[in-house]
N, C-alpha and C positions, 0 to 999 in steps of 0.2 A: 667627492667630498663626503664626509661622514657627518650625518645629522644626528644630534641628540633627539631622542623621541621620548614622550610626545614633543613634536617640534612646534615652536611658536615663531613663525617667520613674520617680521614686520617690514612692510614696504615703505620706503621713503624716497622722495624725489631728490635727485642730486641738486643741491642748491647751497646757498651760503650758510644755512643753519643746520645742514644735515649731520655734521659731526656732533654738534651739541644734542640734537634730537636722538641720534643713535646711542650716545652715551646714556641718555635718560632711559631709552627703551631697554638697553642692556641691563641697566640697574634694576629695571622692573622685571626682568626675566626673559627677554627675547633670546631665543637660541639660534637665530639666523636672521639675515637681512637680505632683502631684495632692494637694489638701488636703481631707481628709474633714471634712465638717460633720456632726456626730453626729446620729443619729436612733434612736429607740427600737425601730424595727421595720425593720432594714436587710435587706431580702429577698435581696439579691445577695451578702451578706457571710457569710463563714465565721466560725468561733469566734475567730480572732485579731483580726480587724477589729471584730467585735462586742464583744470584751473592751475594745479600745481606745476604742470609742464609749461604752460604759458608764462607763469610767473618766473620760472627758472630761465626760460629762453629770453624773456624781456630783461632779465638781470645779466645777460651775457653768457649764459652757460652754453658750452659746446660739448661735443662728444669727448674731445681730448681733456677738457676741464672736468667733465664728469668722471673720467677715469682717474683724474687727480684726486677727486673726492673719495673714490674707492681706495686709493693709496693712503690718504689721510686716515680713513677709517681703519685700514689694516694695521696702521701703526699703533692703534689704540685698542683694537678688538681682536679676540680670538675666534669669534663666531664665523661660520661660513658667510661669505659675501657673494651675492649673485646679481650682477647687473641685468636689468630687464629693459629691453628697448625693441626697436622695430628694424625691419630689413633695410629701410632707407639709410639710417645713420651707419649701420654696419657696412653696407655695400659702398657707401660714399667714402668711408674710412679705408675700406679694403678689408676683406674678411680675415686674411692671414695676419695683417698688421694689427687689426683690432684685437684679435684673440691674443696675439703676442703681447700687446700693450696691456690688455686686461689682466693677463696672467702676471706680468711684471708688477702691476699695481696691487696684486694680492687677491684678485678674484678667484673664486673656486668653481664657478659655473657661469652659465649664460642662459637667459630666456629670451627668445625672439618669437613672439606668438604668431606673426604673420608669415613665418617660413614653415610650411607643412613638412612632416617627416619624409615624405617621398621626394621632396625637393631640397632637402637639407644636407645632401651628401658632402658638398664642399665645405659648408660651415661646420659640419660634424667633424670632418677631417682636420680642419684648422683648430677646432677646440681640442681634439685629441692630441694633436701635435704640441699643444701648449699646456696640457694637463688640466683642461677645463671640462666640466660636465655640461652637456647640452640637455637642458631640462625641457621635456615636451609638455604641452597642454592638451588635455582631453576634455571634451564637452559631454554632457549627458546624452546628446544625440549621436555620439561617435559609435559607429557599428563595430562589431568584433574585429573585422579586418583592419580598421584604422587603429583600434586599441592595440592589436598585436604589432602592427608596424611601428607605432610610436614607442611602445615599450621595448622593442628590439633594439632601438638606437638610443634609448634613454640613459642618462647619467645623473647621479645625485639623488634625485627623487622624481616622482611624476606629479604634475600639478593638475588636480581635478577641478575643473570649473563647475561650480555647484549649480549654475543656471545657464540657460541658453540666452546670453545677453552680455552686457558690458559690466565692468567693475562698478561697485557702488554698495554702500551700506544698506542692509535690508533688515526686516524685523525679526527674522528667525531663519532656521535652516530650511533650505528648499526641500520640498517633497522629493522623495526618490533618491536622496544622496546615498543611503545605505545600499540600495540595490545597485547604484552606479559603482560604488566601491567594490561590491561583490563581483561585478562583471569584470573589473580591471584586475583584481587581486591575483587571479590565476596566471596572468601574463607577465608578472614581474615580482622580483624579491625586493625591489626598491621601496622606500617609504612612499606612501600616498598622502599628499597634503591637499586639503580642500581650501579653496579660496573663492573670491567673488561673493560678497554678501556677508562675510563673517564680521559682525559688528558689536558683539556683546559677549561677556564671559559665558553666558548660558548657551549661546550658539556654538561657541568653540567646544564646550563640553559635549553638546549634542553631536557634533561632528565626530568626536572621539568615540562616543557611545555607538555611533553608526558604523564604526570600523576604521576611521581614518587614523593615520599615524601623526597627524598634526594639522595645523591650519596656517593660512596666510592671511594677514590683515593689512589692507592698504588704505582704502578710502576712509574708513573710520579712524585709523591712526592719523591720517593727514588732517581730518576734521578736528580731532582732539587737539593736535598740535597747533592748528590755526587758532583755535579758541582759547587755549590755556598755556601754550608753550611747553617746554620740556618737562616741567613739574607735572602738568596734567597728563602728558603722555606716559611718564613713568608710572603714575597712579593707575592709569587705564591698563597698561601692559601688565602690571602687577596683579590687578584683578583678574585678568584673563589667565595669567599663569597659575594663580591659585585654583581657579576653576578647572584647569587642565591637569592638576596633579592626579597621579594614579589613584589615590584614595582621598578624594576631596572631602 
């Protein structure tokens, strides 16, 4: 996939209102979307994303229906679409079948945070066979050996987790993000996007100033949509997009 940079990727859980929310976020300036496929044991997710996943599951969402949401989004949007889920749903569906159906739905990549790069050979092959980029996650605690391994098999972009913890809105950019970006940069030419804790225009701008090529916003986007619906999400995304302009 080819990301516009600086990239503003918005995470939305696959649910009945996802298309309407994605339209609003796109109008606000989102350049890419991560679409959560709900799972009952989301190890990397904090309470906001967990709540969204439980709401989606309670409403009858399945992996197949979530891919249907991706398909509906592709009919309306040109931005890259990257499903994000866990090994459980992918393995239950079947790696090759999941990747084939995701590609048919219009996905550009895939994020599966609980499949480490040294165990992702079969999933990476299934992605490659279907034209999907497998996007790795790196944490601030990742040693050079893990950074190199993850970047060697990366596609699309590299997702830098700003904190050693789960997803969730935080008050500012975590300490050490600039140093983290500097450690990863020599290992890949792909864009480096910072996520986990990006919750305000100022934080997004700080990530760019620290050397990132873009940001991922999940929990805060969900919270804004829960409180104010599509209109509020569009306003929030627009504010972040303005802050991220090359010459704000």
